[in-house]
N, C-alpha and C positions, 0 to 999 in steps of 0.2 A: 622485489615487489615494487615495480615501477609505480603502480597506482596507489600505493600506500604512502608515497612521499607527500609532504605537506603542500608543496607548491602545485603538485598535480591535483590533489584534492581541492585546492583553492580554485583552480581553473575549471575543474569539473563542476564545482558549486556554482560558478558563474554561468556555465552552460545550462545547468538545471534551472537556475533562476530565470534565464532567458526563455527556456521552454515552458516554465511554470512559475510566474511571479509570486504565487501563493505558497511556494516552498519555503516555509519559515526556517527550517534547519539550515538550508543553503544560504538564506539571507543573513542569518546570524553569523555564519562562518566568515562571510566576505564583506559585510557592510563596512567594515573598517580596515580592510586589507586590499591594497596598501592603505596606510592611515589617511582618514578623511576628516578628522576632528569631530567624529560622532562619538561622544563619550557615553559612559555607562548610564548617567542620569537621563540623557536623551533617549537611549535605547529603552530604558525602563518606562519613560513617558510614552513612547511609541507602543510598547507592548500593552500597557494599561489601556490606552485609547483603543487599540485593536480589540481587546477583550470586552470593553464596554460597548463597542459598536458591532461586535460579532463579525469582524472581518480579519483578514490576514494583516500582519504588520506592514507589508508592502502597500496594501490598499490604504491603511491608516496613514502612511507617509504622504499620501496624495490628498488627504482630507484638509481643507482650509481651516476647519474648526480646530484641528491640532496645531497647524502651523502658526496660527495667530497667537498661540500661547507660548511659542518657543522664542528663545533669544535669536537675534538676527543671524549670528554666526551658525547656529544650529540649523536654522531654516535654509541658509545657503548651502550647507553641507548635504542636508536631506534632499533638497531640490536637485543638486548636482548628481547625487547618486541615482535618483529616479530618472533623470534625463539620460544618464549613461545606460541604464537598463532598457529604457524605451528606445533609445537609438539602436542598441544591439538587437532588440526584438524586431524593429522595423527592418533592419539590415538582414536578419535571418529569413524574413518572408520573401525576399527577392534575390538573395545570393546563396551560393553553395556553402557547404560546411567549412572547407579550408579557408576561404576568404573571411568567413565569420570569425573563426578562431584567431586569425591574424588581426582582425579589427579589434577583437576582444583584448588581446594582449597589448595592442597599441593604445586603445582608448582607456583602459584601466591603468596603464603605466606600470604594469606588474613587472615586466622584464627590466625596464629602466630603473625601477625601484631596487631590484636586486643588484643590477650592475653598479649602481652608485654606492652600494655598501662596501664593495671591494674586499670583503673578508673571504677566506677560503670556502666557508660553507655557502655563502651567497653566490660565489662563482660556480660551485657545483649545482646549486639550485637553478641558476640561470641556464646552465647547460641542459638541465632536465626540462625546462620550459621550451627550449628550442627543439628538443627531442620530442616533446609532446606534439608539437606542430607536425613533425615528421610522421608520428603515429596516426594523427588525424588524416594526413594526406594519403597514407597507405590504406587506411580504412576506406576512404572515399574512392580510391582507385579500384580496390577490390570489389566494392559495391557496384561500380560502373561495369566492371568486367562480368559480373554475375547478374547484372540487371536487378540488383537489390536496392534496398532503401538506404540512402546516404544522408538522411536528415539528422539534425542534432539529437532528437529523441532516439533514433535508431543507434547512433553512436553511444549514447549513454546506456542503452540496454546492452549493447555489446560489451562495454566496460564492466557492467554489473555481472554479466555472465562469466567473463574472464576472471574477474576478481573472486567470484564464488567458486569457480572451478579450481582456483589455486588453493582454496582452503578446504574443499570437500575431501574427505578421506584421510585427513591428517590425524584424526582421532577416531576412537572406536564408536560406541553407541553415543549418539548425540541427537539433539533436537535442533533443526535448522529453521530459523524464522526468516521469511523472505516475502517480497511482494510478488504479485502475479506476473509482472513483467520480468522479474528476475528468474522466475521459475521456468520460463520458456526453454525447451530443449532438455530439461532435466526430468528424471523419474525417481520415485521413492516407493518402497513397499507400502508405507502407510502415510496418508496425507490428511491433515485437518485443514479444511477450508472454512475460516471463521469470518464473521461479519457479514453473513448472507442476509442482509436486511435492506429493505427499500430505503434508499438514501445513501447507502454505502456501496452496494452493488446491486443495481446500477447506482452510480453516484448521483447526489442531489442536483448537481450542475449539468447532468446529461439531459438535455431538453429535446433535442431533435431526434428523429428516428435513426439517423446515422450514428449519433452519440450512443443511443441505446444498443444498437447492434455491435458497436465496438466494445461496450461493457459486457455484452453477451459473449463475445469472442473471448474476452479476458476470463470470464467465468468458466468457459469451456476449457481454456488452457489450464486453469487451476484443477478442474476435475480430472482431466486426463493425465495429470502428473502421477496419479495413484496406480500402482501395479496390483496390489492385493486389496487394500482397504481404503475407502474414501469416507471420511467423517465430515458431514455438513453441519455447521453450527451457526445459530443466530441467537442474539441476546434477548432476554425477556424485556429488558429496559436498559437505558443508558443515561448517564448524567451529562448534561450540557450546561456548562457555566453555572453549576449549582442546582439546577432543576432537573427532575427526573422525567424522562420521556419514554413512553411505551414504544416498542419496536414493532414493525410489520415485516413478515418474512419477504425475502426477495421474490419478485414475480418470476424470476428465472426458475425457481423451484417447481413452479406449476407444470413445467415441460417435462419433468422427470417421470417416466412411466413407473419406476420403482416406488414412487410415492402415491400411486393411484388407489391404494387401499382406502375405501371411502371413509372409514372411521378415523384413520390417521390423517387423511386429507382434511377432514372436518376440524380436527384438533388444531391443525396448522392454519387453515384459511377459513375458519368458521366465522361466527358472529363477531362483531367489533368488540364485544365485551370480554371475549375470551383472551386471556393474557398468557397462556402457555406458549412459550416461544423457544422451542428447542426441537431439534430434528435428529433422527437416528442416522445410521450409517448405511451407505450403499456399497455393495461389494462388486469388484470387477474380477476377482481371482477365482471364480467358480462358485458352486452352490454351497450353502451352509451345511454343516453337519446336521443330520436329522435330530430334531429336538425331542426330548422325552415328553410323552403325553402327560397332561392334556394341553400343554402350552405350545402354540404355533404362532409365527409372525402374523399380525393382523387380528389376532384373537382378542376379545374383550375380557378383561379381568377386573377383580375388585380387591382393593387393599383396605385394611381396617382404618388406617389413618388418612390416606390420600384419596380414597374413593375409587371411582372407575377409571381405568386406563386401557391402553392398547399395547399389546406385545409388539415391540419393534424387532427384537432379535432374540433367538433362543438357541443355545448350544447344549452340549452334553452337561455343562457345568454351570452356566450362567443364563439369566434371563433379563432382558432389558425392556422396560415398560415406559411408555410416554403417558404422563398424567397432565390433565389440563389445570387451569386456574393458577398458573405461575409455578407449579411444582417442577415441571419439565421432565427430563428423562432420568430414571433411576435404574440401577443394575443390582440384582440380588443373586446370591448363590442358589442354584436351582433346587437343591434338595431341601433347603430351609426357607424357600421363598414364601413370605406371608401373603400369598395371593390365592384367590379363589376364581376359578373359571366361571363365567356367566354367559 
């Protein structure tokens, strides 16, 4: 498992941070690797400042209001780290992937740090760093031969796919959690696509038409991973830094013909005061089993406690109903369903 080695994960974290400086997980992994004299107290101060300003830790590290509160040694270390990442980001914009990785290894001092330790483990790790450069070069050569994408982001997606492919199928029934980028090229009988909310998909930072289209393509990738069942889910509300915010369904859902039942559509995209924020499932694997009368998808029903709702799905044994007002989607045994057709 080449990509499971610590030194390889470190180098990949550097690449992720170069591609996306707001990647907090990657930043935490390598901010002090090799050691840069950025201690735990400094890290805590950075994280607290980031939370207060609602920015990523990397953005917080560039804030003069934070730096003026830091000791001179910590300021020097932080500015050095930021300068390193900015240098690599600028280099990535004008150079190819292999020269970028060479510069990353050189500028971070990672290989030198391992070589200076001289113990057997560090010698092996240094050899893995050199092999990583060979892996990158082979990826770039293959991309050129096939006229494919050889960008840092494409390489990271390739690594994610290879890593996931190594782990798939090792166990029996299981739930796999992955990003939309990682899901490319894979298929599953049942897929849950969650977070379908405006601000998440499309992302809040997607401002230009090109950005929106890229987010739309990602949404399409997620939906087409399903072989039999696709479940689309968005939250009624989320908590952001201690405060509750109501969610709005992703605008991409408006393009789905399967959701054009007027009453269901109104529940999802109705007046601004309606807070029911959940959506049923869309099937690709063929028609549903015929439902027992009188319940059919799209039909209006009434529940004694939850009021009026819309049938989303009905099979021989179960009926799923969407209720407004924050109740969301509920499933009942068909023969005992406390529902009345209206």
